[in-house]
VOPAGU-2260 file (C-alpha; in pm, 1 decimal, decimal comma):
REM VOPAGU-2260
SITE   aa  ch    i         X         Y         Z
SITE  MET   A    0   -1411,6    1822,1   -4465,9
SITE  ALA   A    1   -1553,1    1512,9   -4295,7
SITE  THR   A    2   -1241,3    1318,2   -4392,3
SITE  LYS   A    3   -1013,3    1586,7   -4249,2
SITE  LYS   A    4   -1194,6    1585,9   -3914,5
SITE  LYS   A    5   -1166,7    1210,4   -3896,0
SITE  SER   A    6    -790,9    1234,0   -3953,2
SITE  GLY   A    7    -754,6    1493,8   -3679,1
SITE  SER   A    8    -952,2    1273,0   -3439,5
SITE  LYS   A    9    -724,2     979,8   -3514,0
SITE  ALA   A   10    -415,6    1189,0   -3443,8
SITE  SER   A   11    -562,7    1302,5   -3111,2
SITE  GLY   A   12    -623,0     940,1   -3018,7
SITE  THR   A   13    -258,8     864,2   -3095,4
SITE  LYS   A   14    -143,8    1144,5   -2865,7
SITE  ARG   A   15    -364,1    1017,6   -2582,3
SITE  THR   A   16    -219,2     666,9   -2618,6
SITE  ARG   A   17     134,9     802,7   -2622,4
SITE  ALA   A   18      70,0    1005,2   -2304,1
SITE  ALA   A   19     -74,4     697,4   -2131,1
SITE  GLU   A   20     246,1     507,5   -2210,4
SITE  ARG   A   21     475,8     775,4   -2067,3
SITE  ILE   A   22     711,1     575,1   -1842,4
SITE  ASP   A   23     926,4     682,4   -1550,5
SITE  ARG   A   24    1179,1     449,7   -1382,7
SITE  ARG   A   25    1250,8     459,5   -1009,3
SITE  PHE   A   26    1594,8     356,5    -881,5
SITE  THR   A   27    1680,8     298,0    -515,3
SITE  PRO   A   28    2041,3     324,2    -389,0
SITE  VAL   A   29    2237,4      11,4    -300,2
SITE  ALA   A   30    2484,3     -38,6     -15,5
SITE  THR   A   31    2847,0      19,2    -113,6
SITE  THR   A   32    3001,1    -171,0     180,0
SITE  SER   A   33    3143,1    -519,2     113,5
SITE  PRO   A   34    2867,7    -782,0     160,9
SITE  ALA   A   35    3120,1   -1021,9     317,1
SITE  LEU   A   36    3199,3    -764,5     585,6
SITE  LEU   A   37    2830,8    -705,2     658,1
SITE  TYR   A   38    2756,5   -1077,7     684,5
SITE  GLY   A   39    3059,0   -1124,9     910,7
SITE  LEU   A   40    2945,0    -849,0    1146,2
SITE  LEU   A   41    2592,9    -990,4    1157,8
SITE  LEU   A   42    2707,9   -1346,5    1228,5
SITE  VAL   A   43    2959,7   -1254,1    1499,0
SITE  GLY   A   44    2718,6   -1003,5    1651,0
SITE  ALA   A   45    2438,8   -1258,8    1662,7
SITE  ALA   A   46    2673,8   -1511,6    1824,9
SITE  CYS   A   47    2777,3   -1259,8    2091,1
SITE  LEU   A   48    2413,5   -1178,2    2159,9
SITE  GLY   A   49    2333,8   -1547,3    2197,4
SITE  ILE   A   50    2625,9   -1611,4    2434,2
SITE  GLY   A   51    2550,5   -1301,4    2641,3
SITE  GLY   A   52    2181,6   -1385,1    2666,4
SITE  TYR   A   53    2258,7   -1741,8    2768,5
SITE  THR   A   54    2502,4   -1642,0    3043,5
SITE  MET   A   55    2268,4   -1372,5    3181,0
SITE  PHE   A   56    1931,7   -1545,5    3168,3
SITE  LEU   A   57    1909,2   -1903,9    3048,9
SITE  ARG   A   58    2199,0   -2046,3    3245,0
SITE  ALA   A   59    2078,1   -1881,6    3565,0
SITE  GLU   A   60    1723,8   -2015,4    3513,6
SITE  TRP   A   61    1802,0   -2368,5    3396,4
SITE  MET   A   62    2117,3   -2450,5    3591,6
SITE  GLN   A   63    2063,2   -2224,6    3894,4
SITE  ILE   A   64    2402,9   -2063,0    3837,5
SITE  ASP   A   65    2464,2   -1694,8    3893,3
SITE  PRO   A   66    2499,9   -1492,4    3570,0
SITE  ALA   A   67    2858,8   -1446,4    3452,5
SITE  PRO   A   68    2976,8   -1084,5    3486,3
SITE  TRP   A   69    3111,9   -1082,1    3132,5
SITE  GLY   A   70    2772,6   -1177,3    2983,7
SITE  VAL   A   71    2650,4    -817,3    2984,1
SITE  TRP   A   72    2956,3    -699,1    2795,6
SITE  THR   A   73    2932,8    -983,6    2547,1
SITE  ALA   A   74    2570,0    -896,8    2474,2
SITE  ALA   A   75    2658,8    -526,7    2443,5
SITE  VAL   A   76    2931,5    -606,5    2189,7
SITE  GLY   A   77    2683,1    -818,9    1994,1
SITE  ILE   A   78    2426,6    -537,5    1985,9
SITE  ALA   A   79    2691,8    -290,9    1868,8
SITE  MET   A   80    2807,8    -521,8    1588,6
SITE  VAL   A   81    2454,9    -591,2    1463,9
SITE  ALA   A   82    2367,6    -220,1    1475,1
SITE  THR   A   83    2686,4    -137,2    1282,5
SITE  ALA   A   84    2603,7    -394,2    1014,2
SITE  LEU   A   85    2249,9    -257,8     977,2
SITE  TRP   A   86    2383,7      98,0     958,9
SITE  PHE   A   87    2627,6      20,6     678,4
SITE  SER   A   88    2374,1    -192,7     491,1
SITE  THR   A   89    2151,2     111,5     439,5
SITE  ASN   A   90    2228,4     411,8     220,2
SITE  GLY   A   91    2143,6     776,5     282,4
SITE  ASP   A   92    2123,1     861,3     -88,2
SITE  ALA   A   93    1784,9     958,3    -227,5
SITE  ALA   A   94    1589,5     744,7    -469,8
SITE  LEU   A   95    1608,7     866,5    -830,4
SITE  ARG   A   96    1372,2     869,4   -1124,8
SITE  VAL   A   97    1480,5     870,7   -1487,7
SITE  GLY   A   98    1244,2     833,0   -1780,6
SITE  ASP   A   99    1020,8    1012,7   -2027,8
SITE  PRO   A  100     934,6    1300,3   -1786,4
SITE  GLY   A  101    1301,7    1379,5   -1714,2
SITE  VAL   A  102    1535,8    1311,8   -1420,5
SITE  ALA   A  103    1423,6    1355,6   -1058,6
SITE  GLU   A  104    1546,2    1325,3    -702,5
SITE  GLU   A  105    1299,9    1170,9    -457,6
SITE  ARG   A  106    1331,2    1273,2     -92,3
SITE  SER   A  107    1029,9    1415,9      92,6
SITE  GLY   A  108     875,9    1452,1    -252,1
SITE  VAL   A  109     970,6    1425,2    -618,4
SITE  ARG   A  110    1158,5    1722,0    -764,0
SITE  ARG   A  111    1215,8    1684,8   -1135,2
SITE  ILE   A  112    1422,7    1844,3   -1409,6
SITE  PRO   A  113    1239,1    1799,6   -1743,6
SITE  TRP   A  114    1458,8    1713,8   -2038,7
SITE  HIS   A  115    1411,0    2054,0   -2200,4
SITE  SER   A  116    1529,7    2220,3   -1875,8
SITE  LEU   A  117    1839,5    2001,8   -1831,6
SITE  GLU   A  118    2148,7    2221,5   -1856,6
SITE  SER   A  119    2442,1    1990,5   -1785,9
SITE  ILE   A  120    2556,1    1650,0   -1662,9
SITE  ARG   A  121    2915,1    1665,6   -1536,9
SITE  TYR   A  122    3137,1    1411,2   -1365,1
SITE  ASP   A  123    3276,3    1487,5   -1019,9
SITE  ASP   A  124    3589,3    1274,0    -995,1
SITE  ALA   A  125    3647,6    1354,8    -625,2
SITE  ARG   A  126    3309,1    1209,4    -527,2
SITE  SER   A  127    3267,2     958,6    -812,7
SITE  SER   A  128    2930,9    1109,8    -895,7
SITE  LEU   A  129    2738,4    1280,3   -1174,3
SITE  LEU   A  130    2635,3    1639,9   -1107,4
SITE  VAL   A  131    2298,5    1711,7   -1270,5
SITE  THR   A  132    2208,3    2078,2   -1318,2
SITE  GLY   A  133    1901,7    2244,2   -1462,0
SITE  ARG   A  134    1564,5    2392,6   -1373,9
SITE  ASP   A  135    1277,8    2208,6   -1210,3
SITE  GLU   A  136     915,6    2208,9   -1322,2
SITE  ALA   A  137     860,7    2539,4   -1137,9
SITE  GLU   A  138    1152,9    2694,8   -1334,7
SITE  ALA   A  139    1368,0    2719,2   -1019,7
SITE  ALA   A  140    1740,6    2639,5   -1039,4
SITE  PHE   A  141    1804,7    2285,2    -916,5
SITE  SER   A  142    2105,4    2053,1    -901,3
SITE  PHE   A  143    2184,4    1721,8    -733,6
SITE  LYS   A  144    2443,0    1444,8    -743,9
SITE  ILE   A  145    2411,4    1081,0    -847,4
SITE  SER   A  146    2663,3     848,0    -683,9
SITE  VAL   A  147    2803,6     616,5    -948,3
SITE  ARG   A  148    2872,7     346,4    -685,1
SITE  ALA   A  149    2532,8     355,6    -513,9
SITE  GLN   A  150    2322,3     437,2    -823,0
SITE  ARG   A  151    2507,8     285,6   -1117,6
SITE  GLN   A  152    2192,0     178,2   -1301,6
SITE  ALA   A  153    2032,7     521,5   -1259,5
SITE  ALA   A  154    2351,8     686,1   -1388,9
SITE  ALA   A  155    2359,6     454,8   -1691,0
SITE  ARG   A  156    1992,6     520,4   -1768,3
SITE  LEU   A  157    2044,8     897,3   -1733,9
SITE  LEU   A  158    2336,4     900,3   -1977,7
SITE  ALA   A  159    2147,5     682,4   -2225,6
SITE  GLU   A  160    1832,2     898,1   -2216,4
SITE  ALA   A  161    2025,0    1226,2   -2227,8
SITE  ALA   A  162    2230,4    1104,7   -2526,4
SITE  GLU   A  163    1905,4    1068,3   -2722,8
SITE  ARG   A  164    1724,8    1379,0   -2597,8
SITE  THR   A  165    1980,9    1646,9   -2501,1
SITE  PRO   A  166    2329,3    1523,5   -2600,1
SITE  SER   A  167    2479,0    1872,7   -2572,2
SITE  ALA   A  168    2417,8    1866,9   -2195,0
SITE  ILE   A  169    2653,0    1571,3   -2136,7
SITE  ASP   A  170    3003,1    1661,2   -2020,3
SITE  VAL   A  171    3130,0    1321,5   -1905,6
SITE  PRO   A  172    3460,0    1159,7   -2013,4
SITE  GLU   A  173    3425,2     859,8   -2242,4
SITE  GLN   A  174    3620,5     642,1   -1998,3
SITE  VAL   A  175    3368,9     720,3   -1723,8
SITE  LYS   A  176    3081,9     630,4   -1957,0
SITE  ALA   A  177    3254,1     299,2   -2033,3
SITE  ASP   A  178    3305,6     229,2   -1661,0
SITE  ILE   A  179    2938,5     298,3   -1586,4
SITE  GLY   A  180    2835,8      70,0   -1870,5
SITE  PRO   A  181    2517,1      44,1   -2077,0
SITE  ALA   A  182    2171,7      89,4   -1929,6
SITE  ASP   A  183    1989,1    -229,0   -1831,3
SITE  PRO   A  184    1648,5    -219,9   -2007,8
SITE  ASN   A  185    1491,8    -408,7   -1715,6
SITE  ALA   A  186    1641,8    -202,2   -1431,0
SITE  GLY   A  187    1426,5      27,0   -1220,8
SITE  LEU   A  188    1062,8      17,8   -1114,7
SITE  ARG   A  189     844,7     121,1   -1410,5
SITE  ILE   A  190     588,0     389,1   -1321,6
SITE  LYS   A  191     331,8     540,1   -1557,6
SITE  GLU   A  192     341,4     920,1   -1543,9
SITE  PRO   A  193      74,1    1081,9   -1764,7
SITE  LEU   A  194     169,7    1428,9   -1884,9
SITE  GLN   A  195     -47,7    1707,5   -1744,2
SITE  LEU   A  196     -80,4    1969,9   -2019,1
SITE  VAL   A  197    -354,3    2201,8   -1892,1
SITE  GLY   A  198    -196,6    2505,3   -1727,1
SITE  LYS   A  199     137,0    2482,3   -1909,1
SITE  ARG   A  200     252,9    2760,6   -2139,0
SITE  CYS   A  201     343,8    2740,2   -2505,3
SITE  VAL   A  202     719,6    2791,4   -2532,3
SITE  VAL   A  203     674,6    3004,4   -2847,7
SITE  SER   A  204     374,5    3225,2   -2772,9
SITE  GLY   A  205     357,7    3201,5   -2393,6
SITE  LYS   A  206     -11,3    3119,7   -2424,2
SITE  VAL   A  207    -154,6    2905,8   -2143,0
SITE  ILE   A  208    -290,7    2568,0   -2250,9
SITE  ALA   A  209    -652,5    2576,3   -2132,4
SITE  TYR   A  210    -776,9    2278,6   -2333,0
SITE  GLU   A  211    -561,0    1965,7   -2366,1
SITE  PRO   A  212    -631,8    1896,5   -2736,9
SITE  ASP   A  213    -482,4    2240,0   -2813,5
SITE  ALA   A  214    -139,5    2122,9   -2691,5
SITE  ARG   A  215     135,6    1967,6   -2901,0
SITE  VAL   A  216     433,0    1806,0   -2724,5
SITE  CYS   A  217     782,5    1745,2   -2858,4
SITE  PRO   A  218     836,2    1368,2   -2828,8
SITE  GLN   A  219    1207,2    1414,5   -2756,5
SITE  CYS   A  220    1232,9    1688,5   -2491,6
SITE  GLU   A  221     862,5    1741,3   -2401,7
SITE  ARG   A  222     850,9    2111,1   -2479,7
SITE  VAL   A  223     486,1    2214,6   -2500,1
SITE  TYR   A  224     345,6    2415,1   -2791,7
SITE  HIS   A  225       4,4    2552,1   -2867,2
SITE  LYS   A  226    -133,6    2390,9   -3181,5
SITE  ARG   A  227    -123,9    2723,5   -3367,1
SITE  HIS   A  228     241,7    2791,7   -3280,1
SITE  VAL   A  229     426,8    2470,2   -3363,5
SITE  PRO   A  230     757,5    2521,3   -3549,5
SITE  SER   A  231     890,6    2264,8   -3793,3
SITE  THR   A  232    1186,6    2189,4   -3566,4
SITE  CYS   A  233    1200,0    2197,3   -3187,3
SITE  ALA   A  234    1479,8    2376,9   -3001,3
SITE  CYS   A  235    1622,3    2032,9   -2914,1
SITE  GLY   A  236    1656,0    1953,0   -3284,4
SITE  ALA   A  237    1364,2    1711,4   -3313,8
SITE  SER   A  238    1138,6    1736,5   -3618,2
SITE  LEU   A  239     781,9    1844,0   -3537,7
SITE  THR   A  240     633,7    1789,7   -3882,6
SITE  ASP   A  241     426,1    1498,8   -3751,3
SITE  LEU   A  242     255,6    1741,5   -3515,1
SITE  HIS   A  243     170,4    1961,7   -3812,0
SITE  ASP   A  244       9,2    1661,9   -3978,3
SITE  SER   A  245    -232,1    1633,2   -3685,5
SITE  MET   A  246    -360,1    1990,6   -3731,6
SITE  LEU   A  247    -659,4    2104,9   -3925,9
SITE  PRO   A  248    -567,2    2312,4   -4234,7
SITE  ALA   A  249    -650,5    2644,3   -4063,6
SITE  ASP   A  250    -428,4    2558,1   -3768,7
SITE  ALA   A  251    -138,5    2458,6   -3991,2
SITE  ALA   A  252    -160,2    2787,2   -4180,8
SITE  ALA   A  253    -161,4    2985,7   -3855,3
SITE  ALA   A  254     142,5    2797,8   -3726,8
SITE  SER   A  255     356,9    2909,4   -4018,8
SITE  ALA   A  256     349,6    3276,3   -3912,1
SITE  PRO   A  257     516,5    3233,6   -3570,1
SITE  GLU   A  258     765,8    2994,6   -3728,8
SITE  ALA   A  259     870,5    3261,0   -3977,4
SITE  ALA   A  260     909,7    3513,7   -3696,2
SITE  ILE   A  261    1146,9    3274,8   -3511,7
């Protein structure tokens, strides 16, 4: 019995390490306007501001010459051009997160669709974007769009992760996948997101997880099971036999009954 307890303790330590290494990636949108156009607007605008400022202030102070009437308009044009360049250099799209916890849109806060709640990823040709649909962590219906032009790396990471975790949710033409390209392993800001298990419900029994060591998590879609109600195969298709190995014999025997009922 002592040996069995030691084995269970080792498995629990492995789960804690895995949870600590749970990684999310944050992607910020990029400007879709031509950089050459933006630089041109900034340079010409700055020149107009300089000329207008010189004719209105410096020339009058240094050379005792009245300001030229066109200086105000030149400065106004410069301000307008610089403001236009700054406007187009920013993007109104939200930041996105894609990683082990799922896919999320970040606006005033982070609203996430876990992998096991992801229903579909479809391509909107009219807007050149991916439409992500599912349910958020509060089980409310949620959908948002990912612009392929402004968030290409996030789109590539989403397709790569979904292909491994929930391939049936992907409804994107192969040509679009090829145009988006492969996911860059170094793209996105890496953020550690430990999984909070206490308070979640077992997807089989509905029992609330009151004590973290009682929880077992599917490594592919992150469905949560109580240790006494772990099936051999998750609904996403992943094998959960390794989670059975981490149980004590009594727990493993109890888990077989709900599995048979399923």
